[in-house]
N, CA, C and O of each residue as an XYZ file, in Angstrom:
360
protein
N     146.717    201.472    177.054
C     147.425    202.560    176.432
C     146.519    203.778    176.269
O     146.969    204.913    176.426
N     145.238    203.545    175.953
C     144.305    204.651    175.803
C     144.100    205.362    177.127
O     143.946    206.583    177.166
N     144.097    204.597    178.217
C     143.908    205.200    179.533
C     145.076    206.105    179.889
O     144.873    207.188    180.437
N     146.291    205.680    179.587
C     147.456    206.516    179.876
C     147.440    207.787    179.039
O     147.814    208.851    179.532
N     147.021    207.697    177.797
C     146.918    208.895    176.959
C     145.856    209.842    177.492
O     146.032    211.060    177.470
N     144.746    209.275    177.974
C     143.684    210.095    178.543
C     144.161    210.817    179.793
O     143.939    212.018    179.947
N     144.815    210.087    180.684
C     145.309    210.690    181.924
C     146.378    211.737    181.619
O     146.395    212.799    182.241
N     147.263    211.451    180.675
C     148.271    212.440    180.292
C     147.653    213.670    179.667
O     148.165    214.775    179.848
N     146.560    213.505    178.934
C     145.878    214.633    178.318
C     145.179    215.532    179.317
O     144.923    216.699    179.022
N     144.864    215.011    180.496
C     144.223    215.831    181.519
C     145.126    216.952    182.013
O     144.646    217.998    182.450
N     146.426    216.731    181.943
C     147.373    217.706    182.473
C     147.927    218.636    181.401
O     148.811    219.443    181.687
N     147.429    218.537    180.186
C     147.960    219.357    179.095
C     146.934    220.385    178.659
O     145.727    220.153    178.724
N     147.443    221.535    178.209
C     146.547    222.551    177.685
C     146.320    222.330    176.201
O     146.682    221.286    175.659
N     145.722    223.309    175.549
C     145.371    223.161    174.143
C     146.594    223.009    173.245
O     146.522    222.373    172.193
N     147.705    223.587    173.656
C     148.920    223.540    172.847
C     149.753    222.289    173.113
O     150.751    222.063    172.429
N     149.368    221.480    174.084
C     150.092    220.259    174.405
C     151.122    220.431    175.503
O     151.859    219.495    175.815
N     151.183    221.630    176.101
C     152.115    221.879    177.206
C     151.478    221.452    178.525
O     150.255    221.441    178.663
N     152.315    221.104    179.479
C     151.806    220.721    180.801
C     151.246    221.952    181.494
O     151.912    222.985    181.565
N     150.027    221.847    182.005
C     149.364    222.950    182.689
C     149.601    222.815    184.190
O     149.118    221.875    184.821
N     150.338    223.749    184.744
C     150.638    223.693    186.181
C     149.398    223.971    187.025
O     149.305    223.487    188.153
N     148.446    224.739    186.499
C     147.214    224.979    187.248
C     146.436    223.678    187.430
O     145.912    223.409    188.511
N     146.365    222.888    186.389
C     145.657    221.609    186.498
C     146.386    220.659    187.429
O     145.760    219.960    188.225
N     147.696    220.632    187.331
C     148.486    219.761    188.191
C     148.348    220.173    189.655
O     148.174    219.323    190.528
N     148.423    221.461    189.920
C     148.283    221.968    191.290
C     146.867    221.729    191.816
O     146.690    221.345    192.972
N     145.873    221.952    190.982
C     144.489    221.726    191.390
C     144.214    220.271    191.727
O     143.544    219.970    192.714
N     144.731    219.373    190.905
C     144.544    217.949    191.173
C     145.289    217.521    192.435
O     144.769    216.740    193.232
N     146.506    218.034    192.617
C     147.278    217.703    193.814
C     146.556    218.192    195.069
O     146.485    217.468    196.063
N     146.019    219.413    195.031
C     145.285    219.942    196.190
C     144.033    219.129    196.462
O     143.712    218.850    197.617
N     143.331    218.751    195.419
C     142.112    217.967    195.587
C     142.417    216.595    196.197
O     141.737    216.157    197.125
N     143.441    215.927    195.670
C     143.797    214.610    196.212
C     144.282    214.712    197.657
O     143.935    213.875    198.490
N     145.076    215.728    197.950
C     145.571    215.916    199.315
C     144.426    216.190    200.279
O     144.379    215.634    201.376
N     143.512    217.042    199.867
C     142.375    217.370    200.720
C     141.496    216.144    200.960
O     141.072    215.895    202.089
N     141.223    215.383    199.910
C     140.393    214.178    200.065
C     141.072    213.142    200.956
O     140.423    212.527    201.802
N     142.369    212.950    200.768
C     143.093    211.976    201.593
C     143.131    212.415    203.054
O     142.969    211.592    203.955
N     143.344    213.692    203.287
C     143.390    214.206    204.659
C     142.033    214.054    205.346
O     141.960    213.605    206.490
N     140.977    214.425    204.658
C     139.651    214.333    205.268
C     139.227    212.885    205.479
O     138.564    212.570    206.466
N     139.606    212.003    204.555
C     139.282    210.583    204.723
C     140.042    209.996    205.914
O     139.461    209.286    206.735
N     141.341    210.292    206.007
C     142.136    209.782    207.132
C     141.657    210.375    208.449
O     141.700    209.714    209.486
N     141.206    211.607    208.406
C     140.750    212.271    209.618
C     139.429    211.699    210.112
O     139.103    211.846    211.290
N     138.673    211.062    209.255
C     137.406    210.491    209.702
C     137.609    209.295    210.632
O     136.665    208.860    211.291
N     138.826    208.763    210.691
C     139.125    207.629    211.563
C     139.917    208.029    212.806
O     140.275    207.164    213.606
N     140.195    209.311    212.982
C     140.981    209.766    214.134
C     140.094    210.529    215.109
O     138.923    210.796    214.843
N     140.687    210.865    216.234
C     139.960    211.630    217.244
C     139.869    213.093    216.819
O     140.592    213.545    215.931
N     138.981    213.810    217.459
C     138.681    215.183    217.047
C     139.867    216.134    217.237
O     140.005    217.094    216.479
N     140.726    215.886    218.234
C     141.823    216.830    218.459
C     142.939    216.693    217.414
O     143.858    217.512    217.404
N     142.886    215.683    216.535
C     143.838    215.552    215.433
C     143.343    216.221    214.152
O     144.028    216.200    213.129
N     142.177    216.801    214.213
C     141.569    217.386    213.019
C     142.353    218.615    212.546
O     142.841    219.392    213.367
N     142.474    218.792    211.230
C     143.102    220.011    210.728
C     142.183    221.201    210.981
O     140.970    221.044    211.117
N     142.760    222.367    211.043
C     141.942    223.549    211.328
C     141.011    223.835    210.154
O     141.325    223.538    209.002
N     139.881    224.408    210.470
C     138.872    224.702    209.451
C     139.403    225.693    208.415
O     139.170    225.488    207.224
N     140.110    226.765    208.814
C     140.642    227.684    207.790
C     141.647    227.009    206.851
O     141.727    227.367    205.676
N     142.403    226.049    207.351
C     143.352    225.341    206.502
C     142.630    224.492    205.458
O     143.016    224.472    204.289
N     141.589    223.800    205.882
C     140.802    222.993    204.949
C     140.134    223.894    203.912
O     140.107    223.568    202.726
N     139.592    225.032    204.365
C     138.959    225.974    203.434
C     139.962    226.540    202.438
O     139.643    226.708    201.261
N     141.177    226.837    202.907
C     142.200    227.397    202.016
C     142.618    226.402    200.937
O     142.773    226.775    199.774
N     142.800    225.149    201.315
C     143.180    224.128    200.323
C     142.031    223.892    199.345
O     142.259    223.714    198.149
N     140.804    223.892    199.851
C     139.650    223.709    198.965
C     139.526    224.875    197.986
O     139.252    224.660    196.805
N     139.723    226.095    198.458
C     139.661    227.258    197.565
C     140.795    227.251    196.551
O     140.603    227.644    195.401
N     141.971    226.807    196.969
C     143.095    226.725    196.037
C     142.809    225.699    194.940
O     143.071    225.957    193.765
N     142.279    224.550    195.316
C     141.936    223.535    194.317
C     140.840    224.041    193.389
O     140.928    223.866    192.174
N     139.816    224.665    193.946
C     138.732    225.207    193.126
C     139.245    226.313    192.212
O     138.852    226.391    191.048
N     140.116    227.164    192.729
C     140.659    228.252    191.919
C     141.517    227.750    190.780
O     141.397    228.227    189.651
N     142.375    226.799    191.062
C     143.257    226.269    190.003
C     142.455    225.583    188.905
O     142.689    225.819    187.720
N     141.520    224.742    189.296
C     140.739    224.025    188.292
C     139.705    224.931    187.629
O     139.412    224.776    186.444
N     139.158    225.867    188.383
C     138.162    226.779    187.821
C     138.757    227.788    186.860
O     138.134    228.120    185.851
N     139.959    228.285    187.155
C     140.586    229.254    186.268
C     140.919    228.649    184.915
O     140.831    229.329    183.892
N     141.296    227.392    184.899
C     141.576    226.721    183.634
C     140.316    226.656    182.791
O     140.365    226.868    181.579
N     139.191    226.365    183.422
C     137.927    226.286    182.688
C     137.497    227.655    182.182
O     137.022    227.778    181.053
N     137.658    228.682    183.006
C     137.274    230.034    182.604
C     138.140    230.509    181.447
O     137.635    231.148    180.524
N     139.428    230.210    181.477
C     140.306    230.607    180.379
C     139.891    229.945    179.074
O     139.964    230.568    178.015
N     139.463    228.707    179.135
C     139.016    228.023    177.916
C     137.767    228.681    177.353
O     137.644    228.853    176.140
N     136.838    229.050    178.232
C     135.575    229.622    177.784
C     135.781    231.041    177.258
O     135.222    231.402    176.222
N     136.574    231.846    177.957
C     136.741    233.254    177.622
C     137.908    233.534    176.676
O     138.276    234.694    176.487
N     138.489    232.505    176.083
C     139.645    232.692    175.214
C     139.259    233.491    173.980
O     138.211    233.260    173.378
N     140.127    234.443    173.606
C     139.880    235.227    172.404
C     140.123    234.366    171.179
O     141.124    233.653    171.109
N     139.222    234.426    170.219
C     139.467    233.665    168.995
C     140.587    234.308    168.186
O     140.636    235.527    168.017
N     141.476    233.470    167.694
C     142.569    233.980    166.882
C     142.074    234.159    165.461
O     141.503    233.244    164.868
N     142.300    235.356    164.917
C     141.844    235.608    163.558
C     143.031    235.647    162.615
O     144.132    236.046    162.994
N     142.795    235.233    161.400
C     143.862    235.249    160.402
C     144.080    236.652    159.861
O     145.083    236.911    159.194
N     143.149    237.565    160.140
C     143.280    238.936    159.655
C     144.411    239.682    160.351
O     145.013    240.575    159.755
N     144.710    239.338    161.588
C     145.748    240.053    162.313
C     147.117    239.833    161.685
O     147.933    240.755    161.663
N     147.386    238.649    161.179
C     148.666    238.391    160.532
C     148.736    239.081    159.176
O     149.814    239.494    158.748
N     147.595    239.210    158.493
C     147.572    239.885    157.202
C     147.799    241.365    157.368
O     148.474    241.979    156.542
N     147.244    241.969    158.433
C     147.407    243.402    158.616
C     148.824    243.753    159.003
O     149.314    244.814    158.616
N     149.498    242.906    159.750
C     150.883    243.197    160.107
C     151.788    243.101    158.900
O     152.776    243.831    158.808
N     151.471    242.214    157.970
C     152.270    242.087    156.766
C     152.098    243.293    155.865
O     153.066    243.737    155.248
N     150.883    243.839    155.768
C     150.664    244.998    154.905
C     151.240    246.253    155.506
O     151.691    247.128    154.767
N     151.243    246.379    156.833
C     151.811    247.573    157.443
C     153.333    247.569    157.380
O     153.951    248.633    157.356
N     153.946    246.387    157.353
C     155.394    246.304    157.274
C     155.891    246.607    155.866
O     157.030    247.049    155.717
N     155.101    246.393    154.847
C     155.527    246.585    153.446
C     155.671    248.016    153.049
O     156.021    248.308    151.905
């Protein structure tokens, strides 16, 4: 049960919503790994094109990297902003 909660938590953001960037990044990573692994057993003329492999790798890196950057660069929420809106409305 703990493992399922851990795996489910990988796809959620801080608010508990499903993060499509993480889901897309993981899907691209798994697809790329499966394709390259299967391709290691085939002949060279069945190989996917290099730009296609690079594009999927960049998409996976971008999706997973952007999630990490957003976490690091997130603006801290201050309680003062809610207090100032209440005083200006009065």
